[in-house]
N, C-alpha and C positions, 0 to 999 in steps of 0.2 A: 431696577438693578437686581440682578440674579444673586442669590445666597450661595455660599460655598458649597453647600450640600447639594443644591440644585445642579450647580455647575459640575460637581464631581458625578452625580448621578448621570448626567447627560454625557459625560466622557466615558463612564462605565457602560453606559448603553451603546455608544459609537464603538468602543472596543469590542463589545459583545457582537455587534452587527458585523464589524470586520472580520472577526474569527469565524462567525457563521458564513460570511461569503468565501473566506479562504477554504473553509472546510467544503462548500459546494463545489468550488474550483478544483480541489483535490479529487473529489468523488468523480467529477467529470474526466479528469486526467487518467484516473485509475480505470474508469470504464472503457475510455478510448485505447489504453495500453492493453487491456485484456481482450478487447476486440480484435486489435492488430495481431496479438500473439495467437489467438484463437483461429483467425483467417490464415496466418502463415503456417500454423501447425496442420490444419485441414489440408492445405495446398501441398505441403510436403508428404502427407500421408497420400493424398490423390495421386501425386506424381510417382509414388513408390519410393521415395527418397528416405521415408522414415516409416517404420513399423509402429503401430500402436503399442505393442509390447515393449519396444525399445524405449518409447517416451515413458511408459509407466514405470519401467525399471530405473530410468534416469531421475525421474521424480522422486521415487522412493529413496534413491541414494542421496540425492541433494537435500532432501527432507531429514534423512538420518544424520548427514554431515552437519546441518544447521542445528539439529537438536543437540548433537554432541558438543558443537562450539558454544551454544548457550548454556549447556550443563557445566562445561569447563569453566566459562566466565563467571558462573555463579558460585562455583565450588573450586577455586584455584587450589592447585596442589601447594602443600607448605614448603 
């Protein structure tokens, strides 16, 4: 018969294993998403529908917007 400590340790080990498996799945999904975005971006540039400079400006703009939103959420106005 297993003790409570042994059972709890087994449960914690299983929880840890499940968490690691979920993280691996997320990393795989993240990789595939980035791959798809990269492929689409390259195709749009190759077809002349998007200029690399436009993309850089948009990235910088969105990055600045996100920084501002994060800053506002961390320091709300009174």
